[in-house]
DOKOLDO-880622 format. One record per residue (C-alpha): residue number from 1; x, y, z. Coordinates in nm, 2 decimals. Layout:
DOKOLDO-880622
   i     px     py     pz
 NUM      X      Y      Z
...
end
This chain:
DOKOLDO-880622
   i     px     py     pz
   1  15.59  -7.56  -8.83
   2  15.18  -7.53  -8.87
   3  15.00  -7.57  -9.16
   4  14.82  -7.25  -9.36
   5  14.66  -7.00  -9.20
   6  14.47  -6.65  -9.28
   7  14.84  -6.57  -9.07
   8  15.07  -6.68  -9.37
   9  14.86  -6.48  -9.56
  10  14.91  -6.18  -9.39
  11  15.29  -6.25  -9.39
  12  15.28  -6.28  -9.76
  13  15.10  -5.88  -9.80
  14  15.28  -5.75  -9.47
  15  15.64  -5.91  -9.70
  16  15.45  -5.75 -10.04
  17  15.45  -5.44  -9.99
  18  15.81  -5.38  -9.89
  19  15.88  -5.45 -10.27
  20  15.55  -5.44 -10.48
  21  15.28  -5.10 -10.50
  22  15.00  -5.14 -10.28
  23  14.83  -5.06 -10.59
  24  14.95  -5.45 -10.76
  25  14.83  -5.59 -10.41
  26  14.47  -5.50 -10.40
  27  14.17  -5.39 -10.55
  28  14.05  -5.03 -10.51
  29  13.69  -5.00 -10.48
  30  13.48  -4.69 -10.58
  31  13.46  -4.55 -10.18
  32  13.86  -4.61 -10.22
  33  13.97  -4.90  -9.96
  34  14.18  -5.08 -10.11
  35  14.10  -5.51 -10.11
  36  14.23  -5.80 -10.18
  37  13.90  -5.91 -10.36
  38  13.60  -5.73 -10.44
  39  13.34  -5.80 -10.15
  40  13.00  -5.94 -10.22
  41  12.78  -5.74 -10.31
  42  12.98  -5.51 -10.47
  43  12.90  -5.38 -10.80
  44  13.09  -5.08 -10.83
  45  13.39  -5.02 -11.15
  46  13.62  -5.27 -11.15
  47  14.00  -5.34 -11.20
  48  14.23  -5.59 -11.27
  49  14.54  -5.64 -11.08
  50  14.85  -5.73 -11.27
  51  15.11  -5.91 -11.09
  52  14.97  -6.09 -10.78
  53  14.89  -6.39 -10.84
  54  15.28  -6.47 -10.97
  55  15.35  -6.32 -10.64
  56  15.12  -6.54 -10.42
  57  15.21  -6.82 -10.65
  58  15.63  -6.75 -10.56
  59  15.55  -6.72 -10.20
  60  15.34  -7.05 -10.19
  61  15.55  -7.25 -10.33
  62  15.87  -7.15 -10.11
  63  15.59  -7.19  -9.78
  64  15.53  -7.59  -9.92
  65  15.88  -7.67  -9.98
  66  15.97  -7.49  -9.63
  67  15.67  -7.71  -9.50
  68  15.79  -8.00  -9.66
  69  16.16  -7.97  -9.58
  70  16.03  -7.97  -9.26
  71  15.84  -8.30  -9.25
  72  16.14  -8.47  -9.43
  73  16.42  -8.34  -9.26
  74  16.51  -8.70  -9.09
  75  16.49  -8.87  -9.45
  76  16.69  -8.87  -9.75
  77  16.45  -8.75  -9.99
  78  16.48  -8.35 -10.10
  79  16.26  -8.12 -10.16
  80  16.36  -7.99 -10.57
  81  16.15  -7.61 -10.63
  82  16.13  -7.57 -11.06
  83  16.27  -7.93 -11.10
  84  16.30  -8.04 -11.47
  85  16.28  -8.40 -11.54
  86  16.27  -8.39 -11.95
  87  16.21  -8.76 -12.02
  88  15.82  -8.75 -11.93
  89  15.78  -8.43 -12.09
  90  15.86  -8.20 -11.80
  91  16.03  -7.93 -11.92
  92  16.25  -7.59 -11.78
  93  15.91  -7.42 -12.03
  94  15.70  -7.58 -11.81
  95  15.91  -7.75 -11.49
  96  15.74  -7.93 -11.21
  97  15.66  -7.69 -10.88
  98  15.76  -7.97 -10.59
  99  15.94  -8.27 -10.67
 100  16.10  -8.54 -10.35
 101  16.38  -8.66 -10.51
 102  16.66  -8.91 -10.42
 103  16.90  -8.65 -10.55
 104  16.93  -8.28 -10.48
 105  16.96  -8.08 -10.86
 106  16.72  -7.94 -11.09
 107  16.78  -8.14 -11.33
 108  16.63  -8.48 -11.23
 109  16.56  -8.86 -11.40
 110  16.23  -9.04 -11.36
 111  16.40  -9.34 -11.14
 112  16.50  -9.04 -10.88
 113  16.18  -8.94 -10.82
 114  15.94  -9.04 -10.51
 115  15.64  -8.80 -10.57
 116  15.53  -8.46 -10.76
 117  15.36  -8.16 -10.63
 118  15.17  -7.91 -10.86
 119  15.03  -7.60 -10.60
 120  14.72  -7.46 -10.68
 121  14.75  -7.24 -10.33
 122  14.63  -6.87 -10.30
 123  14.49  -6.59 -10.10
 124  14.20  -6.69  -9.92
 125  14.05  -6.47  -9.66
 126  13.99  -6.10  -9.81
 127  14.21  -5.83  -9.64
 128  14.18  -5.46  -9.66
 129  14.47  -5.18  -9.68
 130  14.50  -4.87  -9.50
 131  14.71  -4.63  -9.73
 132  14.74  -4.38  -9.48
 133  14.87  -4.61  -9.22
 134  14.97  -4.87  -9.42
 135  14.81  -5.19  -9.21
 136  14.65  -5.40  -9.33
 137  14.36  -5.64  -9.15
 138  14.20  -5.94  -9.30
 139  13.77  -5.84  -9.34
 140  13.64  -6.14  -9.41
 141  13.67  -6.49  -9.52
 142  13.62  -6.67  -9.89
 143  13.21  -6.66  -9.84
 144  13.25  -6.25  -9.81
 145  13.42  -6.20 -10.09
 146  13.40  -6.24 -10.51
 147  13.68  -6.36 -10.51
 148  13.71  -6.79 -10.63
 149  14.06  -6.88 -10.44
 150  14.25  -7.22 -10.47
 151  14.08  -7.48 -10.57
 152  13.76  -7.34 -10.55
 153  13.89  -7.21 -10.91
 154  13.75  -7.42 -11.21
 155  13.99  -7.31 -11.42
 156  14.26  -7.37 -11.17
 157  14.17  -7.72 -11.16
 158  14.13  -7.82 -11.52
 159  14.52  -7.67 -11.57
 160  14.64  -7.92 -11.32
 161  14.46  -8.18 -11.43
 162  14.59  -8.10 -11.79
 163  14.92  -8.08 -11.68
 164  14.93  -8.41 -11.46
 165  14.77  -8.61 -11.75
 166  15.03  -8.50 -11.98
 167  15.28  -8.64 -11.78
 168  15.07  -8.97 -11.74
 169  15.09  -9.00 -12.10
 170  15.43  -8.87 -12.15
 171  15.63  -9.17 -12.16
 172  15.62  -9.56 -11.94
 173  15.88  -9.41 -11.65
 174  15.61  -9.17 -11.52
 175  15.40  -9.49 -11.42
 176  15.53  -9.50 -11.10
 177  15.59  -9.13 -10.96
 178  15.27  -9.04 -10.74
 179  15.10  -8.67 -10.84
 180  14.91  -8.47 -10.64
 181  14.77  -8.14 -10.63
 182  14.81  -7.86 -10.34
 183  14.54  -7.60 -10.25
 184  14.45  -7.49  -9.92
 185  14.05  -7.45 -10.05
 186  13.78  -7.69 -10.05
 187  13.69  -7.86 -10.36
 188  13.37  -7.80 -10.46
 189  13.09  -8.10 -10.47
 190  13.16  -8.13 -10.85
 191  13.51  -8.18 -10.85
 192  13.50  -8.40 -10.60
 193  13.35  -8.65 -10.79
 194  13.62  -8.57 -11.10
 195  13.88  -8.60 -10.80
 196  13.77  -8.94 -10.68
 197  13.76  -9.03 -11.07
 198  14.12  -8.94 -11.09
 199  14.24  -9.04 -10.85
 200  14.08  -9.45 -10.91
 201  14.19  -9.44 -11.26
 202  14.53  -9.36 -11.10
 203  14.58  -9.05 -11.32
 204  14.67  -8.76 -11.02
 205  14.66  -8.93 -10.61
 206  14.51  -8.69 -10.46
 207  14.39  -8.34 -10.47
 208  14.50  -8.21 -10.09
 209  14.43  -7.91  -9.89
 210  14.66  -7.81  -9.65
 211  14.48  -7.57  -9.49
 212  14.28  -7.71  -9.16
 213  14.03  -7.42  -9.12
 214  14.01  -7.20  -9.44
 215  13.65  -7.06  -9.29
 216  13.63  -6.85  -8.99
 217  13.33  -7.00  -8.84
 218  13.14  -7.32  -8.94
 219  13.36  -7.62  -9.08
 220  13.41  -7.79  -9.45
 221  13.45  -8.11  -9.60
 222  13.72  -8.32  -9.47
 223  13.72  -8.55  -9.78
 224  13.53  -8.66 -10.10
 225  13.38  -9.02 -10.10
 226  13.65  -9.18 -10.24
 227  13.95  -8.97 -10.10
 228  14.06  -8.79 -10.42
 229  14.05  -8.49 -10.21
 230  14.13  -8.43  -9.83
 231  14.14  -8.19  -9.60
 232  14.53  -8.25  -9.40
 233  14.37  -8.07  -9.07
 234  14.78  -8.05  -8.90
 235  15.12  -8.16  -9.01
 236  15.09  -8.51  -8.90
 237  14.84  -8.64  -9.05
 238  14.98  -8.50  -9.38
 239  15.31  -8.66  -9.28
 240  15.14  -9.01  -9.18
 241  14.98  -8.96  -9.57
 242  15.26  -8.93  -9.75
 243  15.44  -9.19  -9.57
 244  15.13  -9.43  -9.68
 245  15.18  -9.25 -10.02
 246  15.53  -9.38 -10.02
 247  15.47  -9.74  -9.93
 248  15.24  -9.86 -10.15
 249  15.42  -9.89 -10.46
 250  15.19  -9.76 -10.71
 251  15.20  -9.85 -11.08
 252  14.98  -9.64 -11.35
 253  14.87  -9.88 -11.65
 254  14.61  -9.75 -11.87
 255  14.54  -9.92 -12.24
 256  14.20 -10.01 -12.48
 257  14.16 -10.37 -12.57
 258  13.87 -10.61 -12.62
 259  13.82 -10.92 -12.35
 260  13.99 -11.13 -12.61
 261  14.32 -10.99 -12.62
 262  14.28 -10.84 -12.26
 263  14.22 -11.29 -12.15
 264  14.53 -11.39 -12.30
 265  14.75 -11.12 -12.15
 266  14.60 -11.24 -11.83
 267  14.67 -11.60 -11.94
 268  15.01 -11.49 -11.99
 269  15.05 -11.31 -11.63
 270  14.90 -11.61 -11.50
 271  15.18 -11.89 -11.52
 272  15.40 -11.67 -11.29
 273  15.45 -11.81 -11.00
 274  15.31 -11.55 -10.70
 275  15.04 -11.25 -10.74
 276  15.34 -10.99 -10.70
 277  15.47 -11.14 -11.08
 278  15.15 -11.17 -11.19
 279  15.07 -10.85 -11.15
 280  15.42 -10.69 -11.29
 281  15.47 -10.94 -11.58
 282  15.06 -10.84 -11.67
 283  15.19 -10.50 -11.67
 284  15.43 -10.52 -11.86
 285  15.26 -10.78 -12.08
 286  15.00 -10.48 -12.10
 287  15.19 -10.19 -12.17
 288  15.35 -10.39 -12.48
 289  15.05 -10.50 -12.62
end
């Protein structure tokens, strides 16, 4: 199995036209063409599609689940889609897109959860549908159309950040769960700095693109300065990065205290007999302060 490519998008459209009208999947230009995105330079009348976002959202989540099941087939971890973790604010109204868990069930306890993925993938290339022949062909990468796919959409990024922050501050039980936002397009310069800050602050452990070649010609950003954004180039790289994340035994901590109180907590933690116990003691003191 390979990472995301234009072939996956072709499969999406080929499957979707079997149960959805092409008018639900494509925009119609003034000259009668059916396209996935308005081409660059197009200035004619425009309409709004109803339903395509939910279709591609379901397709990409299912695809990511299959990808993760393939990677983790020799482990004891389970890939759970649309999971609920009520004690950290993830309910049936706003479930987690995909969770890696020790147990295979929809409703989970925080201690069952090894990783939470928020999936923000979409159609990246532009496509044209021939209504006479029902043929679908690719007509350009994201530089050739007016759409903003995946990580190039600021509202999509901000929504993902908001959900991750909500999880982080919901309960101390969320402090050991890594949060990853998955996409299939590059992150902009401005959001790369934000992704690095969110990673260094421990709120989100990374924005990962699983589309190695989002352009037909040329290359895109591989990673941000502090790895808040990473473009995965193959399954092996994704697998290695996942395993590195699992081994880190991360603990999120936050707070606002004056220097005197922080000094007191550090002094109390320093009474422990090794670095690991000192760190755990300080985290527990900070959570209780």
